[in-house]
N, C-alpha and C positions, 0 to 999 in steps of 0.2 A: 504494498499501500505506500509505504515513502517512498520506493522509487518510482511508483506510477504518479505521485502527486509531483515530484520533483521533475520528471519528464514532460508532465503538463505544463508546469510552472515555465520551463526553458523553452518550450514550445511556443507559448503564449508571448512571452519576453522577446525572444528571436522575432516571431511574427512583427511585434510591433516595432522594433530597431529597423526592421527592413523597410517596413511602412514608410516610417518618418525619416529615414536617411537614404534609402535608395530610390524607393518608387516615387518620391516627391520631385527626385530628381528627373525623372522620366515625364515629359511632356507629350510624347507625340502620337500619332494615330493609334498605335499599338496599345500602349498605356490605357487609351479612353476605351477601348474595345471591348463590348460586352459580350456575354456567351449567349450564342443563339443554340437553337435545338437543332444537332446534325452539324455544327460549323465546330468542329475539332479545330479550329485555327485560331480560335478565339482565345482557348486556353493551352498555356505551353509549361511544361514543368520548371519551376524555379531551380536554378542551380543551385543558388546560395540555400534554399531550403533544404536539398537534398545532402549538400556537403554538413551543414549542421545538424541535420538528422543523425548522420552517420557519426559524426563526431558526440553528439549527446550520447548515444547508444555505448561508445567504447569508453569516454569518460565515466559514465555511470557504472559500466562493467568494471574500471579500474578502480573509482572510488569506494566500490561495495566489496572489493575483493583486496584491498590493500596494495594494488599493483604499485610496482617502482617507477612505471611509465606517467603515473600521473603524480603531481606534486603532491607533498604529505597533509599540506593546509587545505587540501581537497577530499583528504580520504575521510569516509565515514567512520563514526568511533568504531575503534576495534575491539576485540575480546581482551578483558585484563589479562596480563602477564606480570608474574612477580610474587611476592610474598604477601598472602593474606592472611588476616587474624581474626579471631572471635572468640568470645570467653563463654563459659557456660557455666551453669549452676547446677551441682549434681546433689542427691539426697540418697542415703543409705541407711539401714535400720540402727537406731543406738548410736548415731553420731549426728553434728551439727552439720547443715548443708554447708558445703564447699566450693569455691569459684576456681576455675582454671582457664588456662588459654591454650587456643589450637591453633598452631601457624601451619599455614598449609602453601607450598610451593607451586603455582601454576607456571606451566612451561609450554612452549610451543608443540602442537602435536608433530612428532616425528623425530625429537631430540630426546636424548637422555638426562636424565637429573636425578639428584637423591633428596630425599627428605632432609629438612633444614635441622641443625642441631638446635635444640632448646635446652633451658634449665629446667628440671622437673617440678621445682618449687619445695614449698615446706609443708603444704597442707596434705590431707589424704587423697585430694583430686590432684593428680598429677597434669602437669601440663603436657601437651601432645603435637606430633608435627606428622604432617603427611603431603603427598604430591596428587596432581590432578592436572590432566592436560586442557589447555585451551578448548573450549567448546564442549568438554566432558563432565563430568560429575563423578564424586568417589566418595564413597562410604569411610565413616570417621568414628574407628571403636574405640571411643574416649576411656571405656571402662577397662580396658584390657589392661592399662598399667596403674591404674587407680588402687590405691590401699585396699578399698572394698568395692568387689566387683557384683556382678549380677547374683552371685549367690548370697550377697547381703543385701539385696533389695536396691541394687543401683539404678538409679533412674535421673535423666536429665530432667529439669523442671522450667528452665528457662535459658535463653541465649541473647547475651548482650544485655541482660536484664529483662528481655522481653518472655512473658511468659510461651511454653511451647508444650505441645501434647502430642502422641503420636497422631501422624497425617498431618501435622500442622507443618507450618514455616515462619521462618524470620527473614526479613530481607536485610541485607547488611549492606554497606558500602562496596564491597568488594563480590558481592554475588549473594546466592539464595542458600540459607541453612534451612533444610528440611528434616522431618523426622518420620521414618518408618513407621509403619504398624506395630514392630515390636520394639521401639524405641530407639534404635540406631540412627545416629546422624547423619546427615548427606549433604555434601557442601557440592554446589553448583556457582561456579564463577560466572560473575556477568559476561553474557554474551558479545555487547556491542550490536552494532547494526551491521559489521562485515560479515560475509558468508563464509561458510567453512569451505577450505580448499576441495574437499572430497564432494560438496554440493555445487561450487562454483569455482574453477580456478582462476586465476588472475590471466589476463591475456598474454605476458608473457610465458607463463608455464605452458598455456596450449601451443602457442609459436616455438617453443622448445621442443614440444613433443612431434611437432609438424617438420621440424627438421633433421630429429632422430629418426622417424619413422621413413623420411624421404631417401634417408642415407643408409639405414640398416633394414627397412622393412618391416612387415607385420605378420606374422603367421606363417612364414617361408614364402611371402610375396611381396613384391615391392608397391610403393604407394601407388605408383602409377597404374600396376596390374589392376588392383584393386577398383581405381577409380575409372580404369579401362573397362572392365567387364560391367561395372553399373552402367556405365554409359551405351554399351554395346546393346543389353537387355531393354533399356528404355527406348532407345532409337527402335529397335526390332521391333518390341510391342507397340510403340507408337504408329510405325509404318503401316503395318498389318491392320491396326485400328483403322487407320485414315483410309488404306487402299480398299476396305469394305464398309467402313461408316459412312465415306462421302457419296458412293454410288447410292447406298440405301437411304440416305437423306435426302438426294436428288429426287428418286424414285416415289418417297412418301411426299414430296412436295409438290409434283408435278402429276402423281395419279391418285383418284380418291381410293381404287382397290387396294393399292400398296400401303396408301395411309393407314386406311382402316383394318389391314392385315397385321401391319407391324407395329403399328402406334400402342396396341396393349403391351406387346413385348419390351419396346423402348421404354415406355414409360415405365414398366414394372421393374425392369432391370435398373435404370437410371439412378434411382435411389438406394439401391443395394450397395453399401461398401466393397470395394474388390477384397478386402481385409476377410468378408463372410465367406468368401468363394474359395479360400485357401484348401480347405479339406476337401472340396470337391474336385479342385484342380490335382490336387495329389492323387486323389482315387482315380481321376481319369489318364493323367499325363505323367504321374510319378513324381519323382524328386530331381529329375533332370533339368537340364535346359529349357526344355521344352514347355514345362510346367510353370518356370518364370516368366517365360516371355507370352505365354498364354493368357495368366493372370494380368500383365502388363496391357496386353492387347484385348482384354474385356474391360480395363479401366478406361481405355481411350475410345474403344468402339460406339459408346452410346453417346458419349459427349460429340464424337464427330458426326455423328448421324443427326442428333438434334441440332447441332450447328448447321449443315447443310440444309436440313429441313427449313430452318428459321431463315437462312439466307434467300432460299427460293420463295418462301412464301411472304417475304418483305419486297420483292420486286414490284416496282410500282406498274399496275396494271396500264396504267397510260402510256409508257413505254412498249409494252407488249403491243397495244393496239396501233401505235406510230409504226412498228416494225410492221406488222400485218397491213396497215394501209400503203407502205412502201414495196409491198409484193413479196416480203420474207416468208421463206418456207419455215416450219416447225424446227427445223435443224438449224437454220441461220438464226433463228431467234434464240435457240438454247444457246449457239455458239457465241452469238453476239450481243444478247440482253441478259439471259438468265444466270449464266454461268459468270461474266463479269460485274453484274451487279450483288450476286452472292457471295463472292470471294471476300469481301471484308469481314462476314459472319464467320466465314471458314476460317479465316486466319485468326479471330476471336476466340473461335471454339480449339483451334490447335493448341494456342498458347495456352488455354486452360487445360487441355489434354495432357501435354507436356509437362504441367505442374502436378496434375494428379499422378501421373506417373512415376515421376521421381519422389514424390511421397508413399508411392506403394512399392519401389524398388527396395525399400528396407525391408518391407513384411516379406515381398517376393523373396530375397535372398534369406530368409531364415528357414526356405525349405532345402536345407543340406548344401549351401552353398559352400562352397571353399574359398573363393575370391568374391570381393564386392565392396564396395564401401558401406552397404546396409549390414553386413557381415561384419565388417569392423566394428561397427557401432554396437551391435548387439553382445558381441562377444568380450569386448570392452566392458558392457554395463553389466556384464555377471561378475566382473571383478572390480566394479565400482571405479574404474579408469574413466572419470569425468572428463579430463582433458582430452583422450582421445574420442570421446562422444562428442563434446563440442568441437572439436577439429573434423571430424566427418560430418558433422551437420553443417559448419561454415562452408566445407569443400562442396558437399551438396548443393547447398543456397547457391554459392558463387557459379558453379558450372549450370547450374538451372537457369540464373539470372544471365548467364552469357547466352544460352540458347536461346533465350527469350528476347535479347536485345538483338541477335542474329535473324529472330524471324520478325521483328518489327522492322528491321532493316530491309529485309526480304518483302515486307508487307507496303512498305513505302515505295519500294523500286517496281513492285509488280502491280499494286493496287494504287497508283496516285491519286485516283479519282474520289476514295473514301472521304465520306464527310462533306461532298460536294453537290449531293442532290443527284 
């Protein structure tokens, strides 16, 4: 919630600054142009907004992971590390209540340390020491070295002067001191706002893992082999999905019989997530490459069919009548009117289908894959190697974004009339 609030705040401040400092300087026709339906030339992506958006994400990532790439004054409060202490009040049968101090050394996770040395004190309740990792918690058996143990009715009744009972807790300046149902104290140091590396590693840790796997590989395959296999599966599945889906969509858009026949099938399969088809694909095609490509084919098929159908249905009837009045045949109308006017919808559907295929490849490579970015992510997740998981996600996103940019470029070159009526 804190990260989301900061992200919204940065977005609003950046927008206001750009409006005041940049857009005020623009006073040409483009700056005064308004959005009109079907006219994409009125809206262009702001490069400033794109750069600030990416920088904001990495800034928040680094600030909440304690990254060395981000200045320390921008870091979110981190977990407590150092020596913490609290006092407890103990009671036992036949003696007066006594107080003692517990010193806990909180150390960074992954490092080794020793319990701090403390003077046991003069009372029957002795001072104690313990150690616990940051973001962790640990039991503190204060009765073990006291002169009167549990066999003498030893019980802790207060921490730092505040009453405590089984199941209760006391918040100190160093963290939380709780009591288990059996009366054992539990110390949990303050966690701060930063994420533990096992949940979210710093950006430099992910980059270091990328360099390592690029050099040494992962599970007997190079990084480029993993990415290459994933890319091959996605492109193959998308190709076959488009090869069948686009003609099917054209048939449904041009023929009421085809539309009536296939519409129930397409509309039934469209909301079914590809992941739900994995067991069926394994039964039908086994666990080889064919099964993975079939799953991606099914992910793209229905999207491409609907996109082509929508493109055909969206052709203005006035253009068809104009072509007929000029003596065009049905084949000519299909070639020069319907196909050109449906291409923008098909390209949009292709971009969506490619995104869905990339999202499905991780699940597809669960089916006994030996190579692939999805396999690398899933194996790493079993061993809680979060840096590899994030690295794989970023690489999939970068490759997917690159493919989308290429498709946008192809759309601008092949369909320059998009949005121009």
